[in-house]
C-alpha atoms as one frame of an Amber mdcrd trajectory, in Angstrom:
protein
  21.439  -5.807   8.277  20.826  -9.297  10.209  17.504  -9.701  11.561  17.594
 -12.455  14.497  14.715 -13.819  16.184  13.939 -11.210  18.326  13.766  -8.558
  15.954  11.426 -10.846  14.073   9.383 -10.989  17.129   9.526  -7.051  17.533
   8.567  -6.385  13.890   5.561  -9.011  14.585   4.266  -7.132  17.313   4.778
  -3.713  15.848   2.965  -5.037  12.379  -0.125  -6.109  14.797  -0.138  -2.898
  16.894   2.057   0.034  16.424   0.621   1.709  19.405   2.345  -0.701  21.628
   4.557   1.076  24.228   8.508   0.217  24.452   7.834  -1.372  27.536   4.845
  -3.414  26.303   7.102  -4.784  23.569  10.162  -5.437  25.557   8.253  -7.621
  27.991   6.801  -9.687  25.117  10.254 -10.188  23.757  11.862 -10.652  26.905
  14.243  -7.818  26.852  14.513  -4.646  29.064  13.126  -1.141  27.673  16.371
   0.173  26.767  17.875  -2.981  24.253  14.128  -3.256  22.873  14.230   0.684
  22.057  17.851   0.603  20.501  16.690  -2.631  18.260  13.297  -0.770  17.452
  15.616   2.561  16.338  18.105   0.111  14.653  15.299  -1.285  12.447  13.813
   2.360  11.895  17.449   3.423  10.666  17.835   0.731   8.525  14.597   1.629
   6.747  13.007  -1.926   7.762  10.368  -0.167   9.610   9.185   2.361   7.031
   6.390   4.257   8.852   3.906   4.232  11.562   0.173   4.638  10.526  -3.302
   4.179  11.428  -5.624   1.934   9.034  -8.548   3.156   8.087 -12.048   1.049
   7.251 -12.819   2.735   3.667 -16.515   1.268   3.972 -17.000   3.391   7.215
 -15.653   6.179   5.475 -17.651   6.094   2.189 -15.497   4.439   0.019 -17.137
   1.306  -0.432 -16.209   0.456  -3.977 -12.833  -1.112  -4.266 -11.642  -1.677
  -7.735  -8.082  -3.101  -9.334  -7.765  -1.367 -12.477  -5.129  -2.525 -15.377
  -3.683   0.276 -17.634  -1.747  -0.539 -20.913   0.259   2.493 -22.375   0.569
   3.255 -25.823   4.281   4.203 -26.022   6.746   3.039 -23.400   8.949   6.194
 -23.972  10.289   7.876 -20.694   8.450  10.815 -20.691   4.990   8.541 -21.043
   5.999   6.744 -18.359   7.046   9.546 -16.258   4.007  11.419 -16.840   1.860
   8.594 -15.991   3.348   7.901 -12.543   3.332  11.459 -11.687  -0.249  11.884
 -12.244  -0.990   8.929 -10.595   0.560  10.264  -7.628  -1.962  13.015  -7.634
  -5.026  11.255  -7.674  -6.273  10.199  -4.137  -8.450   7.605  -5.237  -5.607
   5.625  -6.364  -3.877   3.874  -3.078  -1.415   1.695  -4.766   0.100   1.440
  -8.046   2.405  -1.327  -9.308   4.511  -1.533 -12.484   3.592  -5.070 -13.692
   5.067  -7.565 -16.137   2.402  -9.226 -18.778  -0.110  -7.797 -20.861  -0.656
  -4.499 -19.098   1.794  -2.135 -17.756   0.296  -0.851 -14.346  -2.104  -2.155
 -11.781  -4.154   0.258  -9.609  -6.030  -0.307  -6.434  -8.721   2.514  -6.466
 -11.102   3.479  -3.586 -14.313   5.433  -4.548 -17.699   6.109  -2.952 -19.675
   4.126  -5.558 -19.779   3.276  -9.221 -20.842   6.668 -10.362 -17.570   8.109
  -8.872 -15.515   5.291 -10.185 -17.105   6.010 -13.865 -16.202   9.692 -13.517
 -12.377   8.685 -12.403 -11.950   6.442 -15.394 -13.777   8.596 -18.064 -12.729
  11.898 -16.986  -9.202  11.209 -15.595  -7.596   7.909 -16.618  -8.917   7.595
 -19.975  -7.979  10.966 -20.799  -4.394  10.730 -19.705  -1.943  10.884 -22.569
  -0.611   7.581 -23.670  -3.155   5.391 -21.740  -4.199   2.756 -24.578  -6.216
   0.141 -22.691  -8.159  -0.242 -19.168  -9.281  -3.231 -17.501 -11.214  -2.790
 -14.078 -12.471  -5.527 -11.946 -14.351  -4.809  -8.748 -13.822  -6.608  -5.174
 -17.357  -8.252  -4.072 -16.125  -9.101  -0.854 -12.910  -8.865   1.335 -11.780
 -12.466   2.460  -8.428 -11.253   3.601  -7.041  -7.892   3.755  -3.660  -7.480
   5.762  -0.658  -5.166   5.858   1.265  -7.786   8.060   4.255  -9.568   6.292
   4.732 -13.277   6.998   8.136 -12.845   9.191   8.109 -16.436  10.658
């Protein structure tokens, strides 16, 4: 699907404020509401717009510790990989999991309330999972930039 300049403007507007009405978006991209709505529906149908969400502040919700955890698995067999992937899906502390190239197999972004909660998560769940060989953690000291907006320009 081709995305033109107007589609990019619409996507940028929605990335920054998904609560804008179709009319507000239409005005900002110099379209009437109906063609604007058709474009948005087309972008949704194509899967370019995947979802609409509310972004929450983890600090204000008592999730003040942000850790990035690299995980190396013992075996790269299908059952070990599938088991790891399925288990990670069930852990609410893990908000993102990526399969990686390089020394480690996976990178997890983990939110917990504090170091004690994180320690319990690693020791009681992650390290006891079959196939986990090595875990390395790094803690975020300060948020310099944290955005969900993709560069569309």
